[in-house]
C-alpha positions in Angstrom: 48.0 39.9 72.5 44.6 38.7 71.2 42.8 36.1 73.1 39.2 35.0 73.7 37.5 37.1 76.2 36.6 35.7 79.6 34.1 36.6 82.4 36.7 38.5 84.1 37.1 40.9 81.1 33.5 42.2 81.3 34.2 45.3 83.4 37.0 46.5 80.8 34.7 45.6 78.0 31.9 47.7 79.5 34.3 50.6 80.2 35.7 50.7 76.7 32.1 50.5 75.3 30.9 53.3 77.7 33.7 55.5 76.1 32.1 54.8 72.7 28.8 55.9 74.0 30.2 59.2 75.3 31.9 59.7 71.9 28.6 59.0 70.1 30.5 56.2 68.2 27.5 53.7 68.9 23.8 53.9 68.7 23.5 53.4 72.5 23.2 56.6 74.4 23.4 55.3 77.9 25.8 52.9 79.5 25.0 49.2 79.6 24.3 47.5 83.1 26.6 44.9 84.1 23.8 42.4 84.3 22.9 43.1 80.5 26.6 42.8 79.7 26.8 39.5 81.4 23.9 38.3 79.3 25.5 39.5 76.2 28.6 37.4 77.1 26.9 34.4 77.6 25.1 34.9 74.2 28.5 34.7 72.5 29.7 31.1 72.6 33.5 31.0 71.9 33.2 28.2 69.4 30.4 30.1 67.4 30.3 33.6 68.2 33.5 34.5 69.9 34.6 37.9 71.6 38.1 38.6 71.4 40.2 41.1 73.5 43.4 42.8 72.8 45.7 43.2 75.7 48.8 45.3 76.4 50.6 44.6 79.6 47.9 42.4 81.0 45.4 45.2 80.4 42.3 44.8 78.2 42.4 47.9 75.7 40.1 46.8 72.9 37.7 44.1 72.0 35.8 42.7 69.0 32.6 40.5 69.0 31.0 38.4 66.4 27.3 38.2 66.8 24.7 36.3 65.1 23.1 38.2 62.4 19.2 38.2 62.9 19.5 35.4 65.3 17.3 32.4 64.9 16.8 33.0 61.2 18.3 29.9 59.9 19.0 31.0 56.4 21.4 33.6 57.8 23.3 31.0 59.9 26.6 31.7 58.1 26.3 35.5 58.6 27.5 37.5 61.5 27.8 41.1 62.7 31.1 42.1 63.7 31.7 44.9 66.4 34.9 46.3 67.7 35.7 49.1 70.3 39.2 50.4 71.3 40.0 52.2 74.7 40.4 55.9 73.7 43.8 55.9 74.9 44.9 53.4 72.5 43.2 54.7 69.5 45.3 54.8 66.1 47.8 52.4 67.0 46.7 49.6 64.5 44.9 47.6 67.2 41.5 47.3 65.4 43.1 46.3 62.4 44.7 43.4 64.3 41.5 42.5 65.8 39.7 42.6 62.6 42.4 40.6 60.7 42.3 38.0 63.5 38.4 37.6 63.3 38.4 37.4 59.4 41.0 34.5 59.7 38.7 32.6 62.0 35.7 32.9 59.7 35.9 29.3 58.1 36.8 27.8 61.4 33.6 29.3 62.9 31.6 28.1 59.8 30.9 31.9 58.8 31.4 33.3 55.4 29.9 36.7 55.7 30.5 39.5 58.2 28.4 42.7 58.5 29.7 45.9 60.2 27.0 48.5 61.0 28.6 51.9 61.3 27.4 55.4 62.1 27.9 57.2 58.8 30.1 59.9 60.6 32.6 57.5 61.8 35.0 57.9 59.0 37.8 55.8 60.9 35.8 52.8 61.1 34.7 53.1 57.4 38.2 53.6 56.3 39.1 50.3 58.3 36.5 48.3 56.7 37.5 49.5 53.1 41.0 48.7 54.0 40.0 45.0 54.7 38.0 44.7 51.5 34.5 45.4 53.1 32.1 46.9 50.6 29.3 49.3 51.3 26.1 47.2 51.0 23.6 49.5 52.4 22.8 52.9 53.8 20.1 53.8 56.3 19.8 57.8 56.2 19.0 59.6 59.4 18.0 56.7 61.5 20.0 57.7 64.5 19.7 60.9 66.6 22.3 62.5 68.9 21.4 65.7 70.6 18.9 66.7 68.0 21.0 65.8 65.0 20.3 62.8 62.8 23.0 60.5 61.4 22.6 57.5 59.0 23.8 53.8 59.4 25.9 52.3 56.9 26.2 48.5 56.3 29.7 47.2 55.2 29.9 43.6 54.1 32.6 41.1 53.8 32.5 37.4 52.3 34.9 34.8 52.0 36.6 34.7 48.7 35.5 32.1 46.2 31.9 32.2 47.3 29.5 31.1 44.5 27.8 34.4 44.2 
């Protein structure tokens, strides 16, 4: 089941994100303190930049956030960054696909027409997911992240609502 995240979900959200940190699937290298996670949650009003959770048997096993892209820059107000994380025990079950499909279907309701997903270039599963949903490679920042002395690039994948006057 997919639903809007609530304050009570923050521990599960943070636990899932901490798994991603340990797996080096995000550029954060240390766990996020709950106080920071609470501030992050408050910066995501459900009517504009929602956070969705995916539940199985009343347990949050994945989440997806829609975040302002370059917040405060009004020319970018219809663009957002999309991020998602799945509990390691529930990977490769189509959960990320369901969350992403749900988010893309909400784009026009949220008055958004562009989604950007920033991925570490060695995260081949996320890159494949982006391609599956019609995201295109919009940019590459080589060697900008470092894990244990090894450099990794960031890739930017983008998606726009069909029929935009490009």
